[in-house]
Every structure is written in C-alpha cells, then in structure tokens.
LUMVOKE-306119 format. One line per 8 residues: number of its first residue (from 1); their letters; for each residue x, y, z of C-alpha. Coordinates in Angstrom, 2 decimals, decimal comma. Each point is the difference from the previous one (the first is absolute). Example, Ala and Ser with C-alpha at 12.3 -4.5 7.8 and 13.67 -1.06 7.14 Angstrom:
% LUMVOKE-306119
1 = as = 12,30 -4,50 7,80; 1,37 3,44 -0,66;
//
This chain:
% LUMVOKE-306119
1 = xxxxxxxx = 0,00 0,00 0,00; 1,16 3,58 -0,66; -0,55 3,13 2,09; -2,00 2,61 -1,93; 1,56 2,96 1,87; 2,94 1,53 -1,80; 1,68 0,77 3,31; -0,11 -3,61 1,14;
9 = xxxxxxxx = 2,23 -2,88 -0,83; -1,22 -3,44 -0,99; -0,76 -2,07 3,02; -0,75 -3,59 0,56; -3,42 -0,75 1,37; -1,57 -3,15 1,23; -3,22 -1,09 -1,64; -2,37 -2,66 1,21;
17 = xxxxxxxx = -2,31 -1,23 -2,77; -3,11 -1,97 0,75; -2,93 -0,94 -2,26; -2,96 2,33 0,09; -3,58 -1,19 -0,26; -0,65 -1,03 -3,66; -3,61 0,97 0,32; 1,00 3,67 0,03;
25 = xxxxxxxx = 1,77 -0,17 -3,34; -1,31 -3,09 -1,82; 1,82 0,83 -3,22; 3,49 0,49 1,40; 2,41 -1,29 2,57; 0,18 2,50 2,88; 2,34 0,21 2,95; 0,41 1,87 3,24;
33 = xxxxxxxx = 3,46 1,55 0,36; 1,25 1,23 3,39; 3,02 2,28 -0,32; 2,26 1,13 2,86; 2,50 2,77 -0,50; 2,12 2,22 2,19; 0,81 2,92 -2,32; -2,64 0,69 -2,74;
41 = xxxxxxxx = -3,75 0,01 -0,04; -0,74 -0,41 -3,77; 1,08 -2,85 -2,24; -0,64 -1,31 -3,54; -0,30 -3,73 -0,51; -0,03 -2,09 -3,10; -2,16 -3,07 0,42; -0,46 -2,88 -2,40;
49 = xxxxxxxx = -3,40 -1,57 -0,16; -0,18 -3,12 2,02; -2,57 -1,62 -2,30; 0,77 -2,05 -3,13; -2,76 0,01 -2,69; 1,60 -2,75 -1,99; -1,05 1,69 -3,31; -3,66 -0,50 0,68;
57 = xxxxxxxx = -2,63 2,03 -1,84; -3,09 1,54 1,43; -3,47 -0,32 -1,49; 0,77 2,83 -2,44; 3,22 -1,62 -1,19; 2,37 2,48 1,73; 3,15 -1,09 1,68; -0,52 0,06 3,79;
65 = xxxxxxxx = 3,70 0,70 0,66; -0,20 3,25 -1,95; -3,08 1,16 1,83; 1,08 -0,85 3,47; 1,37 2,79 2,03; 2,05 -0,91 2,97; -1,61 1,85 2,85; 2,18 0,46 3,04;
73 = xxxxxxxx = -1,42 1,12 3,31; 2,70 1,63 2,09; -0,58 0,36 3,70; 2,95 2,23 0,98; 0,85 0,05 3,67; 3,02 2,31 0,13; 1,85 0,88 3,24; 2,92 2,49 0,31;
81 = xxxxxxxx = 2,44 -0,32 2,91; 0,11 2,92 2,54; 2,60 2,73 -0,30; 2,88 0,15 2,51; -0,46 1,49 3,46; 1,41 3,52 -0,11; 1,13 0,57 3,59; 0,57 -1,77 3,33;
89 = xxxxxxxx = 0,05 1,71 3,40; 1,36 -1,15 3,35; -2,65 0,89 2,60; 1,98 -1,26 3,00; 3,53 -1,32 0,50; 1,37 -1,82 3,05; 3,03 -2,19 0,61; -1,54 -3,14 -1,52;
97 = xxxxxxxx = -3,11 1,19 -1,87; -0,81 2,34 -2,90; -3,67 0,82 -0,64; -0,63 0,66 -3,70; -2,94 1,62 -1,79; -0,62 0,85 -3,67; -2,63 1,36 -2,37; -1,68 -2,22 -2,60;
105 = xxxxxxxx = 1,39 0,01 -3,55; -1,03 2,87 -2,25; -1,56 -2,53 -2,41; -1,40 -2,97 1,84; -1,62 -1,46 -3,19; -2,35 -2,05 2,10; -0,56 -1,02 3,59; 3,25 -0,34 1,95;
113 = xxxxxxxx = 0,01 -3,38 1,69; 3,22 0,32 1,98; 3,37 1,72 0,32; 3,39 -1,61 0,07; 2,85 1,62 1,98; 3,56 -1,01 -0,84; 2,79 1,14 2,33; 3,66 -0,74 0,61;
121 = xxxxxxxx = 3,03 1,45 1,71; 1,65 2,75 -1,99; 3,32 -1,76 -0,29; -1,67 -3,20 -1,30; -1,12 1,60 -3,31; -2,99 -2,34 -0,44; 2,17 -3,10 0,32; -1,97 -0,97 3,07;
129 = xxxxxxxx = -3,44 1,53 0,38; -3,27 -0,72 1,75; -3,59 0,31 -1,16; -3,02 1,04 2,07; -3,54 -0,04 -1,42; -2,85 2,12 1,36; -3,46 1,08 -1,12; 0,29 3,45 1,59;
137 = xxxxxxxx = 2,15 2,98 -0,96; 2,21 -0,25 3,07; 2,02 -2,59 1,84; 2,53 -0,39 2,81; 3,37 -1,47 -0,93; 1,30 -1,65 3,17; 3,10 -1,85 1,09; 2,41 2,56 -1,47;
145 = xxxxxxxx = 3,53 0,73 1,19; 0,49 3,25 1,95; 1,85 2,85 -1,73; -0,13 -1,68 -3,38; -1,19 1,25 -3,43; -2,73 -1,92 -1,87; -1,33 0,40 -3,54; -3,72 -0,50 -0,72;
153 = xxxxxxxx = -2,03 -0,60 -3,22; -3,80 -0,35 -0,27; -2,19 -1,26 -2,83; -3,72 -0,61 -0,39; -1,89 -3,01 -1,38; -3,35 -0,10 -1,82; -1,73 -2,77 -1,93; 2,41 0,69 -2,86;
161 = xxxxxxxx = 2,95 -0,74 2,27; 2,75 2,01 1,70; 1,09 3,40 -1,17; 3,57 1,15 0,08; 1,80 0,67 3,29; 0,37 3,58 1,14; 3,35 1,69 0,05; 2,26 -0,59 3,02;
169 = xxxxxxxx = -0,76 1,81 3,26; 2,64 -0,11 2,71; -0,59 0,28 3,77; 2,27 -0,58 3,01; -0,97 -1,52 3,33; 0,66 1,83 3,27; 2,67 -0,72 2,59; -1,95 1,53 2,91;
177 = xxxxxxxx = -1,98 -2,52 2,10; -3,76 0,17 -0,21; -1,79 2,11 2,64; -0,95 -1,75 3,22; -3,64 0,87 -0,52; -0,04 -1,91 -3,31; 0,77 0,41 -3,67; -3,59 0,91 -0,75;
185 = xxxxxxxx = -0,03 3,07 2,21; -1,88 2,81 -1,68; 0,55 3,72 0,36; -2,92 0,41 2,42; 1,43 -2,47 2,51; 3,42 1,60 -0,33; -1,47 3,47 0,54; -1,89 -1,16 3,10;
193 = xxxxxxxx = 3,20 -1,53 1,38; 1,94 3,22 -0,53; -2,73 2,15 1,55; -0,26 -2,35 2,97; 3,76 0,17 0,54; -0,06 3,81 -0,12; -2,90 0,18 2,47; 1,78 -2,41 2,36;
201 = xxxxxxxx = 3,18 2,08 -0,22; -1,94 3,20 0,80; -1,62 -1,67 3,01; 3,39 -1,12 1,31; 1,47 3,49 -0,48; -2,99 1,60 1,76; 0,28 -2,44 2,91; 3,72 0,72 0,28;
209 = xxxxxxxx = -0,55 3,80 0,03; -2,81 -0,23 2,59; 2,12 -2,31 2,17; 2,94 2,43 -0,09; -2,25 2,93 0,89; -1,42 -1,90 2,94; 3,49 -0,92 1,16; 1,11 3,62 -0,25;
217 = xxxxxxxx = -3,07 1,13 1,91; 0,55 -2,63 2,70; 3,68 0,93 0,26; -0,81 3,70 0,19; -2,58 -0,66 2,70; 2,44 -2,18 1,89; 2,69 2,67 -0,23; -2,50 2,59 1,17;
225 = xxxxxxxx = -1,01 -2,16 2,95; 3,64 -0,61 0,87; 0,71 3,71 -0,23; -2,94 0,75 2,24; 1,17 -2,65 2,43; 3,55 1,35 0,00; -1,17 3,60 0,40; -2,75 -0,76 2,46;
233 = xxxxxxxx = 0,29 2,51 2,88; 2,69 1,92 -1,87; -0,54 3,70 -0,55; 1,77 2,32 -2,37; 1,54 2,97 1,83; 0,43 3,45 -1,45; 3,10 2,10 0,53; -1,25 3,32 1,46;
241 = xxxxxxxx = 3,01 1,80 -1,38; -1,64 -0,29 -3,44; -2,58 2,55 1,12; 0,85 3,65 -0,62; -1,97 1,05 3,11; 0,76 -2,16 3,09; -3,27 1,14 1,59; -1,88 -1,79 -2,79;
249 = xxxxxxxx = 1,79 -3,27 0,80; -0,74 0,39 3,71; -3,70 0,66 -0,69; -0,13 -3,14 -2,19; 1,85 -2,46 2,25; -0,36 1,44 3,57; -2,91 1,20 2,06; -0,08 3,56 1,37;
257 = xxxxxxxx = -0,58 0,07 3,77; -1,11 3,01 2,03; 2,65 1,15 2,49; -2,58 -0,01 2,81; -0,23 -3,79 -0,21; 3,60 -0,59 1,09; 1,75 0,49 3,33; 3,80 0,04 0,24;
265 = xxxxxxxx = 1,26 -1,45 3,26; 3,81 -0,14 -0,22; 2,99 -0,02 -2,31; 1,40 -3,46 -0,59; 2,61 0,78 -2,64; 1,36 2,31 -2,66; -0,27 -0,84 -3,72; 1,29 1,50 -3,20;
273 = xxxxxxxx = -2,81 2,50 -0,30; -0,66 0,69 3,69; -1,13 -1,55 3,25; -1,82 -3,28 0,41; -2,59 0,06 2,82; -2,40 -2,40 1,56; -3,64 1,00 0,44; -3,63 -0,93 -0,39;
281 = xxxxxxxx = -2,49 0,20 -2,86; -3,74 0,28 0,58; -2,04 0,02 -3,20; -3,72 0,76 0,21; -1,95 -3,18 0,52; 3,12 -2,10 0,60; 1,92 -1,09 3,06; 3,15 1,82 1,04;
289 = xxxxxxxx = 3,26 -1,62 -1,11; 3,69 0,55 0,71; 1,96 1,35 -2,93; 3,46 1,19 -0,93; 0,06 3,57 -1,27; 2,77 1,12 -2,36; 0,35 3,79 -0,28; 1,66 2,33 -2,47;
297 = xxxxxxxx = 2,34 2,33 1,82; -0,35 3,76 -0,19; 1,91 1,80 -2,73; -0,29 -2,85 -2,50; 0,79 0,53 -3,65; -2,29 -0,75 -2,93; 2,06 -3,10 -0,81; -0,30 -1,29 3,58;
305 = xxxxxxxx = -3,75 0,57 -0,05; -0,27 -1,81 -3,37; 2,05 -2,96 1,24; -2,01 -0,11 3,24; -3,34 -0,13 -1,84; 1,34 -2,50 -2,54; 0,99 -2,34 2,81; -3,53 0,28 1,36;
313 = xxxxxxxx = -1,38 -0,74 -3,49; 2,12 -3,17 -0,21; -1,06 -1,22 3,45; -3,64 0,73 -0,84; 0,10 -2,57 -2,81; 0,90 -2,91 2,34; -2,66 -2,00 1,76; 1,57 -3,08 1,58;
321 = xxxxxxxx = 0,01 -1,28 3,61; 3,81 -0,20 0,02; 0,49 3,61 -1,14; -0,59 3,16 2,03; -3,39 1,37 -1,01; -0,35 3,70 -0,82; -3,11 1,40 1,63; 0,23 3,36 -1,71;
329 = xxxxxxxx = 1,73 3,38 -0,29; -0,52 3,50 1,40; 0,89 2,61 -2,61; -2,46 2,77 0,81; 2,01 1,55 2,78; 3,35 1,70 0,52; 1,90 -3,29 0,40; -0,66 -3,18 -1,90;
337 = xxxxxxxx = -0,47 -3,30 1,77; -0,31 -3,62 -1,01; -1,72 -2,42 2,30; 1,02 -3,66 -0,08; -1,60 -2,83 1,86; 1,41 -3,43 0,62; -2,68 -2,52 0,91; 0,80 -2,00 3,11;
//
C-alpha cells in the first residue's frame, strides 16, 4: 500500500482480510480489510477480484469476468502513537526518593493508557536502566543513592502503542537527612511548628524577665530591711556650726527655759566658758529635779557665745540614758545658761 500524502513516506501496514457476507454483493467477491498504521491516515489499495468466472456467459451472452467489478469494503481503524512528553518536574527530592510529575503529551492521539518512566544513574549512560509504569502523571522513584545524579525519560502509551521517550531530565538526590516529622511534611505543618517554637521562646524570655524583676525586688526589699535593722535607733545629727545664726540652731535643737524656773545653789567647777554650778529646776506641772548649770562668764566674745550655744545645740540632739540630757537653755537674760540633767 502507498501513502497518498506527499509529505509521508511509504509505510508497511498490516491487513487482515476476511470474507464479507456474499448476500450483500451477490455479483462480486467482497472482503473486509482492517488496516493498522502508525503514521498516515489515507491509503490507496489495489485489489484483485477474488472470484473466478471461468469464462462463463450470462443470459445475454456477455462475459461475466468483464462485467464484474471487484468491490472492496475497507474498514480503516487507524491509530497514531502519542507525541513525546515535553517536560518533567521534580516536585520533591529527599536522600532516597525523587517525586516526579509531568504534563500529558501535546498530541495524545487517543486515550493514554499508561506512562513508562525510564531512569538510570548519570554515569551509566543507559547501560543499566530501570522502568516504572504508572497510569497517573506522577510517580515516586524510591531506593535512590544519596547525593547522586539521575536521568529520567517518560513516554506515553495508547492503543496504537508507545510514543517516543521524552528528552533527558536530570535531578540529584539530597545529602541532608529527612526531617524528623516526616518526608511528607507540608508547609502548613512547618509553619505551625515555627510559630509554636517562637511562642515558646517568647514565653521563656518573659518568664526569665519576670523572675529577674522579682529577684531584684526581693533583694532590694531585703537590703532595705537590713538597712532599717542596722539603722534602727540611729539618728542623724546635724553640725550646728553649719548654721549662720547660732540662735537658730539652739531654737531647733534645745528648749528655751525661763530663768525663774532655775535656782543656782553653789559653784562646783570652772569650765572653758565659765562656772559650772549645781541647782534645781522646777518646770510648771513637773516635779523639781537637780541639775547642773553651765554659765557663760561675763565679758564673753561673740565667738565664745557662738561656741557655747553650738555646744548646747549638739547636746540637745542626744537622747540616750547613758548620755547627759540637756533640759534646756536660758538665753533671754544677761548671762546664758545651759541646764543639764543626769538621771539617777
């Protein structure tokens, strides 16, 4: 048979010839011809009549062989193989597995029954390859060597047979171990894991900061309590010489006593500023007590008066059973006095 298309080359076809029902064409031998081809869809066929008239004449005296026309019934069932797969993608790559996916051929030329995946190590150059068949457009190639390059080809099969293999597509396996949570981990699970880790880290940081603040507060409180304990009963004393006016210091730290409340009995000694006398002090509403009276001698200078009042201001700041207690001062008279009392 010859291809009628000018662009085609002659191809060999297989033909199955079987007798057709003679009742359809009683005056000729007829056949059913099934033709299968893989390249062209139109053919011309020369067929010789299967009948032999034997030189018989019909009722009109005509030769039957001349009148017979060989009638050929062609039932063409033509299938073209699918075109090659154009591209292959690696959807996921691990140490031992490469997940492949591909689009169907541009020209399927029929229903695709299955795909055939051929793969081999790059350095083998097809000397040793493996074949995997699948009905879907994706497959997982397992059992691969880590950190190794593999070459993949895919072809499709229809009722007309297999098409040509695709061009080579090269992919390399990983050397990093698969994640603990599994090779099939999707982006959502990974995102949740990352967010959970961040939240946990923030909680730990917050707990650490709060703990440190509490420790600082406890330490500060402890230090404050210790300071209070150490300074319990301790009073800060002021140097009266820091005052410009000594009378102001005396008014702040000593009590002014009226001269009529004291009675000098006798001189018991002489001090730096004047005489020291013994006497009695009777404050309104209080019992009479014995006191020591220190006087400022006549003809004192301003410095002596300042020192005398400053000494009284210092004594007025003490209040302890083991220290002489200052009852007060008399400044509103000609001579100044300080009255000290030592409890018995």
